[in-house]
VEXDREN-2710 file (C-alpha; in Angstrom, 1 decimal):
% VEXDREN-2710
k/r/px/py/pz
1/UNK/64.1/1.8/-69.1
2/UNK/63.9/1.3/-65.3
3/UNK/60.6/-0.5/-64.5
4/UNK/61.2/-0.9/-60.8
5/UNK/58.0/-0.4/-58.9
6/UNK/58.1/2.0/-56.0
7/UNK/55.8/2.8/-53.1
8/UNK/54.8/6.4/-53.0
9/UNK/53.8/8.5/-50.0
10/UNK/52.5/12.0/-49.5
11/UNK/54.0/12.1/-46.0
12/UNK/56.6/14.9/-45.7
13/UNK/59.3/14.4/-43.0
14/UNK/59.6/17.2/-40.5
15/UNK/62.9/18.8/-39.8
16/UNK/64.1/18.8/-43.4
17/UNK/63.9/22.5/-44.2
18/UNK/63.7/23.8/-47.7
19/UNK/66.7/25.7/-48.9
20/UNK/66.2/29.1/-50.4
21/UNK/65.0/29.2/-54.0
22/UNK/62.4/31.2/-55.9
23/UNK/59.9/28.4/-56.7
24/UNK/60.4/25.8/-59.4
25/UNK/59.5/25.1/-63.0
26/UNK/60.6/21.7/-64.3
27/UNK/59.5/20.6/-67.8
28/UNK/60.0/17.1/-68.9
29/UNK/59.2/15.5/-72.2
30/UNK/59.2/11.7/-72.5
31/UNK/58.4/10.8/-76.1
32/UNK/56.1/7.8/-76.6
33/UNK/55.0/7.8/-72.9
34/UNK/51.3/7.0/-72.5
35/UNK/50.9/8.7/-69.1
36/UNK/48.0/11.1/-68.4
37/UNK/49.3/12.0/-65.0
38/UNK/52.8/12.0/-63.5
39/UNK/54.6/12.5/-60.2
40/UNK/57.6/14.4/-59.0
41/UNK/59.2/12.6/-56.1
42/UNK/62.3/12.9/-54.0
43/UNK/64.5/10.7/-52.0
44/UNK/64.7/11.2/-48.2
45/UNK/67.0/8.8/-46.3
46/UNK/65.5/5.3/-47.1
47/UNK/62.1/6.6/-48.3
48/UNK/60.7/8.3/-51.4
49/UNK/58.1/11.0/-51.2
50/UNK/55.8/12.6/-53.8
51/UNK/56.2/16.4/-53.8
52/UNK/54.1/17.4/-56.8
53/UNK/51.6/15.9/-59.3
54/UNK/51.2/16.8/-62.9
55/UNK/47.5/16.0/-63.5
56/UNK/47.4/16.8/-67.2
57/UNK/50.1/14.9/-69.1
58/UNK/49.7/15.0/-72.8
59/UNK/52.0/13.5/-75.5
60/UNK/54.6/12.8/-72.8
61/UNK/54.8/16.4/-71.6
62/UNK/55.1/16.7/-67.8
63/UNK/55.3/20.2/-66.1
64/UNK/55.9/20.6/-62.4
65/UNK/55.6/24.2/-61.3
66/UNK/55.2/25.9/-58.0
67/UNK/56.0/29.0/-55.9
68/UNK/57.1/27.0/-52.9
69/UNK/60.8/26.2/-52.8
70/UNK/61.9/22.6/-53.3
71/UNK/64.4/21.0/-51.0
72/UNK/67.7/20.6/-52.8
73/UNK/68.6/17.0/-53.6
74/UNK/68.0/14.1/-55.9
75/UNK/64.5/13.8/-57.5
76/UNK/62.9/11.5/-60.0
77/UNK/60.0/11.3/-62.4
78/UNK/57.3/8.7/-61.7
79/UNK/54.8/7.4/-64.2
80/UNK/51.1/7.0/-63.5
81/UNK/51.8/3.3/-62.9
82/UNK/54.2/4.2/-60.1
83/UNK/57.2/3.3/-62.2
84/UNK/60.4/5.3/-61.7
85/UNK/61.7/6.8/-64.9
86/UNK/65.0/8.5/-64.1
87/UNK/66.8/10.5/-61.4
88/UNK/67.9/14.2/-61.7
89/UNK/69.1/17.0/-59.5
90/UNK/67.2/20.0/-58.1
91/UNK/70.0/22.0/-56.7
92/UNK/71.9/24.7/-58.6
93/UNK/68.8/25.4/-60.6
94/UNK/65.1/24.5/-60.1
95/UNK/63.9/25.8/-63.5
96/UNK/65.0/23.6/-66.4
97/UNK/63.8/21.2/-69.0
98/UNK/64.6/17.6/-70.0
99/UNK/63.6/15.5/-72.9
100/UNK/64.1/11.8/-73.7
101/UNK/62.4/8.8/-75.2
102/UNK/60.6/6.0/-73.4
103/UNK/62.6/3.5/-75.6
104/UNK/65.9/4.4/-73.8
105/UNK/65.7/7.1/-71.1
106/UNK/69.4/7.7/-70.7
107/UNK/70.5/7.3/-74.3
108/UNK/68.1/10.0/-75.6
109/UNK/68.4/12.4/-72.7
110/UNK/68.7/16.1/-73.5
111/UNK/68.9/18.8/-70.9
112/UNK/68.4/22.6/-71.1
113/UNK/69.1/25.0/-68.3
114/UNK/70.9/22.8/-65.9
115/UNK/74.6/22.2/-66.4
116/UNK/74.7/19.9/-63.3
117/UNK/72.1/17.6/-64.8
118/UNK/73.9/17.7/-68.1
119/UNK/77.1/16.5/-66.4
120/UNK/75.2/13.8/-64.5
121/UNK/73.7/12.6/-67.8
122/UNK/77.2/12.5/-69.4
123/UNK/78.5/10.4/-66.5
124/UNK/75.7/7.9/-66.9
125/UNK/76.2/7.7/-70.6
126/UNK/79.8/6.7/-70.1
127/UNK/79.0/4.1/-67.5
128/UNK/76.2/2.6/-69.6
129/UNK/78.5/2.5/-72.6
130/UNK/81.1/0.5/-70.6
131/UNK/78.4/-1.9/-69.5
132/UNK/77.5/-2.4/-73.1
133/UNK/81.1/-3.1/-74.0
134/UNK/81.3/-5.7/-71.3
135/UNK/78.3/-7.5/-72.8
136/UNK/80.0/-7.4/-76.2
137/UNK/83.2/-9.0/-74.7
138/UNK/81.2/-12.0/-73.6
139/UNK/79.8/-12.4/-77.1
140/UNK/83.3/-12.4/-78.6
141/UNK/84.3/-15.4/-76.5
142/UNK/82.0/-17.7/-78.3
143/UNK/83.9/-20.4/-80.1
144/UNK/87.1/-19.8/-78.2
145/UNK/88.8/-22.4/-76.0
146/UNK/88.4/-22.1/-72.2
147/UNK/91.9/-20.9/-71.8
148/UNK/91.7/-18.4/-74.6
149/UNK/88.2/-17.2/-73.4
150/UNK/89.5/-16.7/-69.9
151/UNK/92.5/-14.7/-71.1
152/UNK/90.4/-12.6/-73.5
153/UNK/87.9/-11.8/-70.8
154/UNK/90.6/-11.0/-68.2
155/UNK/92.4/-8.7/-70.5
156/UNK/89.2/-7.1/-71.7
157/UNK/87.7/-6.6/-68.2
158/UNK/91.0/-5.1/-67.0
159/UNK/91.0/-2.6/-69.9
160/UNK/87.3/-1.7/-69.1
161/UNK/88.0/-1.3/-65.4
162/UNK/91.1/0.8/-66.1
163/UNK/89.0/3.1/-68.3
164/UNK/86.3/3.4/-65.7
165/UNK/88.8/4.1/-62.9
166/UNK/90.5/6.8/-65.0
167/UNK/87.2/8.4/-66.1
168/UNK/85.8/8.4/-62.6
169/UNK/89.0/10.0/-61.2
170/UNK/89.1/12.6/-64.0
171/UNK/85.4/13.3/-63.6
172/UNK/85.7/13.7/-59.8
173/UNK/88.5/16.1/-60.2
174/UNK/86.5/18.2/-62.8
175/UNK/83.5/18.2/-60.5
176/UNK/85.4/18.8/-57.3
177/UNK/83.5/20.9/-54.9
178/UNK/80.1/20.3/-56.5
179/UNK/77.1/18.4/-55.2
180/UNK/77.4/16.0/-58.1
181/UNK/80.8/15.0/-57.0
182/UNK/79.7/14.6/-53.4
183/UNK/76.7/12.5/-54.6
184/UNK/78.9/10.1/-56.7
185/UNK/81.4/9.9/-53.8
186/UNK/78.6/8.2/-51.7
187/UNK/78.7/5.2/-54.0
188/UNK/82.5/4.8/-53.9
189/UNK/84.0/2.3/-51.5
190/UNK/87.4/3.4/-50.2
191/UNK/89.5/0.3/-51.0
192/UNK/93.1/0.0/-49.9
193/UNK/95.9/-0.2/-52.5
194/UNK/99.3/-1.9/-52.2
195/UNK/97.9/-4.2/-49.5
196/UNK/100.6/-5.9/-47.4
197/UNK/100.7/-9.7/-47.1
198/UNK/99.6/-11.5/-44.0
199/UNK/101.7/-14.3/-42.4
200/UNK/99.8/-16.8/-44.6
201/UNK/100.9/-15.0/-47.8
202/UNK/97.5/-13.7/-48.6
203/UNK/96.5/-10.0/-48.7
204/UNK/96.1/-8.8/-45.1
205/UNK/92.4/-8.6/-44.4
206/UNK/92.9/-6.8/-41.1
207/UNK/94.8/-4.0/-42.9
208/UNK/92.0/-3.8/-45.5
209/UNK/89.3/-3.6/-42.8
210/UNK/91.0/-0.8/-40.9
211/UNK/91.8/1.1/-44.1
212/UNK/88.2/1.0/-45.2
213/UNK/86.9/1.9/-41.7
214/UNK/89.3/4.8/-41.4
215/UNK/88.5/6.2/-44.9
216/UNK/84.8/5.2/-45.1
217/UNK/83.6/8.8/-44.8
218/UNK/86.3/10.4/-46.8
219/UNK/84.9/13.3/-48.9
220/UNK/81.5/13.1/-47.2
221/UNK/80.4/16.5/-45.9
222/UNK/78.2/16.0/-42.8
223/UNK/77.3/19.7/-42.9
224/UNK/75.5/19.2/-46.2
225/UNK/71.8/18.4/-45.7
226/UNK/71.3/17.7/-49.4
227/UNK/73.0/14.3/-48.9
228/UNK/69.9/13.2/-46.9
229/UNK/67.9/13.5/-50.1
230/UNK/69.9/11.0/-52.2
231/UNK/69.4/7.3/-52.8
232/UNK/72.8/6.4/-51.4
233/UNK/73.4/8.2/-48.1
234/UNK/71.2/5.9/-46.1
235/UNK/72.9/2.8/-47.5
236/UNK/76.3/4.3/-46.9
237/UNK/75.4/4.9/-43.2
238/UNK/73.8/1.5/-42.8
239/UNK/76.7/-0.2/-44.4
240/UNK/79.1/1.4/-41.9
241/UNK/77.2/0.1/-38.9
242/UNK/76.6/-3.3/-40.5
243/UNK/80.1/-3.9/-41.7
244/UNK/82.5/-1.6/-39.9
245/UNK/81.2/-1.4/-36.4
246/UNK/81.5/-4.2/-33.8
247/UNK/77.9/-5.0/-32.7
248/UNK/78.0/-3.9/-29.1
249/UNK/76.4/-0.9/-27.4
250/UNK/79.7/0.7/-26.4
251/UNK/81.1/0.5/-30.0
252/UNK/77.9/1.9/-31.5
253/UNK/77.9/4.8/-29.0
254/UNK/81.4/5.8/-30.0
255/UNK/80.6/5.8/-33.7
256/UNK/77.3/7.7/-33.4
257/UNK/79.2/10.4/-31.3
258/UNK/81.8/10.7/-34.0
259/UNK/79.2/11.1/-36.7
260/UNK/77.2/13.7/-34.8
261/UNK/80.4/15.6/-34.1
262/UNK/80.9/16.0/-37.8
263/UNK/77.8/18.2/-38.1
264/UNK/76.9/21.3/-36.3
265/UNK/74.3/21.1/-33.5
266/UNK/70.8/21.9/-34.8
267/UNK/71.9/21.7/-38.4
268/UNK/69.7/19.8/-40.8
269/UNK/72.0/16.8/-40.9
270/UNK/72.5/16.8/-37.1
271/UNK/68.8/17.0/-36.3
272/UNK/67.9/14.3/-38.8
273/UNK/70.5/11.8/-37.6
274/UNK/69.8/12.4/-33.9
275/UNK/66.0/12.1/-34.6
276/UNK/66.7/8.9/-36.5
277/UNK/69.0/7.1/-34.0
278/UNK/67.2/8.0/-30.8
279/UNK/63.9/6.1/-31.6
280/UNK/65.8/3.4/-33.5
281/UNK/67.7/2.4/-30.3
282/UNK/64.7/2.8/-28.0
283/UNK/62.8/0.3/-30.0
284/UNK/65.7/-2.0/-30.9
285/UNK/64.9/-5.7/-30.2
286/UNK/68.6/-6.4/-29.5
287/UNK/69.2/-7.0/-25.8
288/UNK/71.4/-4.2/-24.4
289/UNK/71.0/-1.7/-27.2
290/UNK/68.8/0.5/-24.9
291/UNK/72.2/1.6/-23.5
292/UNK/72.6/3.5/-26.8
293/UNK/69.2/5.1/-26.3
294/UNK/70.0/6.2/-22.8
295/UNK/73.4/7.6/-23.9
296/UNK/71.7/9.7/-26.6
297/UNK/69.3/11.1/-24.1
298/UNK/71.9/12.0/-21.6
299/UNK/74.4/13.5/-24.0
300/UNK/72.1/15.2/-26.5
301/UNK/68.4/15.3/-25.5
302/UNK/68.7/16.2/-21.8
303/UNK/71.4/18.7/-22.4
304/UNK/69.3/20.9/-24.7
305/UNK/71.1/19.8/-27.9
306/UNK/68.0/18.3/-29.4
307/UNK/65.8/21.5/-29.6
308/UNK/65.7/21.2/-33.4
309/UNK/64.4/17.7/-33.1
310/UNK/61.9/17.6/-30.2
311/UNK/59.6/20.2/-28.6
312/UNK/59.8/20.8/-24.9
313/UNK/57.0/18.4/-24.0
314/UNK/58.4/15.5/-26.1
315/UNK/61.9/16.2/-24.7
316/UNK/60.7/15.8/-21.2
317/UNK/58.9/12.5/-22.0
318/UNK/62.1/11.1/-23.6
319/UNK/64.2/12.2/-20.6
320/UNK/61.7/10.6/-18.2
321/UNK/61.9/7.4/-20.3
322/UNK/65.7/7.5/-20.0
323/UNK/65.5/7.7/-16.2
324/UNK/63.4/4.5/-16.1
325/UNK/65.7/2.6/-18.4
326/UNK/69.1/3.6/-17.0
327/UNK/69.0/1.5/-13.8
328/UNK/67.9/-1.5/-15.9
329/UNK/70.8/-1.5/-18.3
330/UNK/72.8/-4.7/-18.6
331/UNK/75.5/-4.8/-15.9
332/UNK/73.6/-2.8/-13.4
333/UNK/72.4/-4.3/-10.1
334/UNK/68.6/-5.0/-10.4
335/UNK/66.4/-2.7/-8.2
336/UNK/65.4/-4.4/-4.9
337/UNK/61.9/-5.7/-4.5
338/UNK/60.0/-5.9/-1.2
339/UNK/57.3/-8.4/-1.9
340/UNK/54.7/-10.6/-0.1
341/UNK/54.4/-14.3/-0.7
342/UNK/51.1/-16.3/-0.7
343/UNK/51.3/-17.2/3.0
344/UNK/52.2/-13.7/4.3
345/UNK/49.4/-12.3/2.1
346/UNK/46.8/-13.6/4.6
347/UNK/48.4/-11.5/7.4
348/UNK/48.7/-8.5/5.1
349/UNK/45.1/-8.7/4.1
350/UNK/43.9/-8.8/7.7
351/UNK/45.7/-5.4/8.1
352/UNK/43.1/-4.0/5.6
353/UNK/45.2/-4.0/2.4
354/UNK/42.6/-6.1/0.6
355/UNK/39.9/-3.5/1.0
356/UNK/41.9/-0.2/0.8
357/UNK/40.8/1.8/-2.2
358/UNK/42.8/5.1/-2.1
359/UNK/46.4/6.1/-1.9
360/UNK/45.7/7.9/1.3
361/UNK/44.3/4.8/2.9
362/UNK/47.2/2.7/1.7
363/UNK/49.7/5.2/3.2
364/UNK/47.9/5.2/6.6
365/UNK/48.0/1.3/6.6
366/UNK/51.7/1.3/5.7
367/UNK/52.6/3.8/8.4
368/UNK/50.7/2.0/11.1
369/UNK/52.1/-1.5/10.1
370/UNK/55.7/-0.7/9.1
371/UNK/57.4/-2.9/11.7
372/UNK/55.1/-5.8/11.1
373/UNK/55.6/-5.6/7.4
374/UNK/59.4/-5.8/7.7
375/UNK/59.2/-9.3/9.0
376/UNK/56.8/-10.4/6.2
377/UNK/58.7/-9.2/3.1
378/UNK/60.3/-11.7/0.7
379/UNK/63.0/-9.7/-1.0
380/UNK/64.8/-10.2/-4.3
381/UNK/68.2/-9.6/-2.8
382/UNK/67.7/-12.4/-0.3
383/UNK/67.3/-15.0/-3.0
384/UNK/70.3/-17.3/-2.6
385/UNK/71.2/-18.7/-6.0
386/UNK/73.9/-18.3/-8.7
387/UNK/71.2/-17.3/-11.1
388/UNK/67.8/-15.7/-10.6
389/UNK/65.1/-15.8/-13.2
390/UNK/63.0/-12.8/-12.4
391/UNK/59.6/-12.9/-14.1
392/UNK/56.7/-10.5/-14.0
393/UNK/53.4/-12.0/-15.1
394/UNK/49.6/-11.9/-14.7
395/UNK/47.1/-14.7/-14.3
396/UNK/44.8/-13.3/-17.0
397/UNK/47.6/-12.5/-19.5
398/UNK/47.2/-14.7/-22.7
399/UNK/51.0/-15.0/-23.3
400/UNK/51.6/-15.7/-19.6
401/UNK/49.1/-18.6/-19.7
402/UNK/51.3/-20.1/-22.5
403/UNK/54.7/-19.3/-21.1
404/UNK/54.4/-19.9/-17.4
405/UNK/53.7/-23.6/-17.7
406/UNK/56.5/-24.0/-20.2
407/UNK/58.9/-22.0/-17.9
408/UNK/57.9/-24.3/-15.0
409/UNK/58.7/-27.3/-17.1
410/UNK/62.0/-25.8/-18.2
411/UNK/62.9/-24.7/-14.6
412/UNK/62.7/-28.4/-13.4
413/UNK/65.2/-29.3/-16.1
414/UNK/67.5/-26.3/-15.5
415/UNK/67.9/-27.1/-11.7
416/UNK/69.5/-30.3/-12.7
417/UNK/72.4/-28.4/-14.2
418/UNK/72.3/-24.9/-12.7
419/UNK/72.0/-23.3/-9.3
420/UNK/68.9/-21.3/-10.3
421/UNK/65.7/-20.0/-8.8
422/UNK/62.7/-18.2/-10.2
423/UNK/61.4/-15.1/-8.4
424/UNK/57.9/-14.9/-9.8
425/UNK/56.1/-11.6/-9.4
426/UNK/52.4/-11.4/-9.9
427/UNK/51.7/-7.9/-11.2
428/UNK/47.9/-7.5/-10.5
429/UNK/46.0/-7.5/-7.2
430/UNK/43.4/-10.4/-7.3
431/UNK/44.9/-12.5/-4.5
432/UNK/42.4/-15.4/-4.6
433/UNK/42.7/-15.9/-8.3
434/UNK/46.5/-15.7/-8.2
435/UNK/46.8/-18.1/-5.2
436/UNK/44.5/-20.6/-6.9
437/UNK/46.6/-20.6/-10.0
438/UNK/49.8/-21.1/-8.0
439/UNK/48.3/-24.1/-6.2
440/UNK/46.5/-25.7/-9.1
441/UNK/49.6/-25.5/-11.3
442/UNK/52.0/-26.5/-8.5
443/UNK/54.1/-23.4/-9.3
444/UNK/57.1/-24.1/-7.1
445/UNK/58.7/-20.7/-7.8
446/UNK/59.3/-18.0/-5.2
447/UNK/55.7/-16.6/-5.8
448/UNK/55.2/-13.1/-4.6
449/UNK/53.1/-9.9/-5.2
450/UNK/52.8/-6.4/-4.0
451/UNK/49.6/-5.9/-2.0
452/UNK/51.4/-3.1/0.0
453/UNK/51.9/-1.1/-3.2
454/UNK/55.4/0.1/-2.3
455/UNK/57.5/-1.2/-5.3
456/UNK/56.1/0.8/-8.3
457/UNK/56.9/-2.2/-10.5
458/UNK/55.8/-0.5/-13.7
459/UNK/58.5/2.2/-13.6
460/UNK/61.1/0.2/-11.5
461/UNK/61.2/-2.6/-14.0
462/UNK/59.7/-1.1/-17.1
463/UNK/56.6/-3.4/-17.0
464/UNK/54.0/-2.3/-19.5
465/UNK/53.0/-5.7/-20.7
466/UNK/53.6/-9.3/-19.5
467/UNK/55.4/-11.6/-19.2
468/UNK/58.7/-9.9/-18.8
469/UNK/61.8/-11.9/-17.9
470/UNK/65.1/-10.8/-16.5
471/UNK/68.1/-13.0/-15.7
472/UNK/70.3/-12.0/-12.7
473/UNK/73.6/-13.4/-11.4
474/UNK/74.3/-14.2/-7.7
475/UNK/74.9/-10.5/-7.0
476/UNK/71.6/-9.6/-8.7
477/UNK/73.5/-8.0/-11.6
478/UNK/71.3/-7.9/-14.8
479/UNK/72.8/-10.3/-17.3
480/UNK/69.9/-10.3/-19.8
481/UNK/66.4/-9.1/-20.0
482/UNK/63.1/-8.9/-21.9
483/UNK/63.6/-12.6/-23.0
484/UNK/61.3/-15.3/-24.0
485/UNK/61.5/-18.5/-21.9
486/UNK/63.1/-20.3/-24.8
487/UNK/66.2/-18.1/-24.6
488/UNK/66.9/-18.7/-20.9
489/UNK/69.0/-21.9/-21.4
490/UNK/71.2/-20.2/-23.9
491/UNK/71.8/-17.2/-21.6
492/UNK/72.8/-19.4/-18.7
493/UNK/75.1/-21.5/-20.9
494/UNK/76.8/-18.4/-22.2
495/UNK/77.3/-17.0/-18.7
496/UNK/78.9/-20.3/-17.6
497/UNK/81.3/-20.1/-20.6
498/UNK/82.2/-16.5/-19.8
499/UNK/82.9/-17.5/-16.2
500/UNK/85.1/-20.4/-17.3
501/UNK/87.0/-18.2/-19.7
502/UNK/87.7/-15.7/-16.9
503/UNK/89.0/-18.5/-14.6
504/UNK/91.5/-19.6/-17.3
505/UNK/93.1/-16.2/-17.4
END
């Protein structure tokens, strides 16, 4: 009996449309079960959701019945204690009965009205039987010498493995074209046979890697939305990106495009995967992975190929977000900043910027003082250093109060090794408070702010909280971003190593 606890939810994912059936009537008897209520649940990607509740369970009899169609896929029975009993299919038929005993769910399973579930049960019976045989093999080695025991187990395991391989192949052939076969295929790794030897005499691991990568999705139908409602599809997809794909934005983009190309635009599978990957890479904590997000927006969302995923209003918000992030991708030149330092601020304030309250007032001030302002700007592009640490911060920000002093201390150590400067941008507009902090803390950065209100820092650098740190090279190319101060030395060290490697070529 499977006593694995699960977390249940009544949330139903949008976008997974029910496939046509005429309601459902599923009767399940679990002898010796003590439940008084029970739940019918389904898999969806990496989650499980309750779709119906049987509120009157008596003598182990569960009945789930409804006029609304169920999505086709893999379901399971859940006890009142949130324990999963067993899996079954709702696919070719949604009106059938099952009976078993709590003592051994699979051994005593009987099915009426669903040939697919009967075949699935037979498959599990065979596999369970082979596991039991393996356990008996170990028992038979007791009293044997180490050499005899090893030979006995090797021969026995080979025989069991051969039996499993033959049975699986025969079963797959018999079930070819069925959802059951596709379901079991999700579990099967595509392992190379007749592996050539590498120069060291061992099996060629590179050959094995490329074989598995090239055959990883063999037999998987990306037009079949039912696969989304299985316990294996998510792990299959996750395993591909974890084990088969080089962890770089460009490599990930190529693979996602390949996968989405396997399913029709606006199909259930396509909509789900696009709706999964888009927010996943927007919120990724890995520096540079926002490039994947921007790519998905430009290729799918902005082109109208995500109408089955997002409504018009949401689509526009996502597209707008992409426009903000695109100029800030790694490898792009950082947007220029026209800022005012602490000394020039006194002159700017005398122009009336410290008392201007409206956009109209600020515009008039700017138009009447354009030439004077040009000589007062401290610009990002005029910073002369091999590396520029660009930081956006606020005097009243709690994290900034912690990180700015530590960054200052680190900066004094970094300049002993690197040609580096800090372009420190105060994001608010309380001049006296900011200037006092700079003086009191002897903040010997390039300290600037934007009293003229011409930079639109929020959108230009995606500043919605502080502190935010970017690292730029001598040409103001973005090398890293959204860092903590502790990460700065490692980034600079890595950039130096990359430069040295290029010089050796």
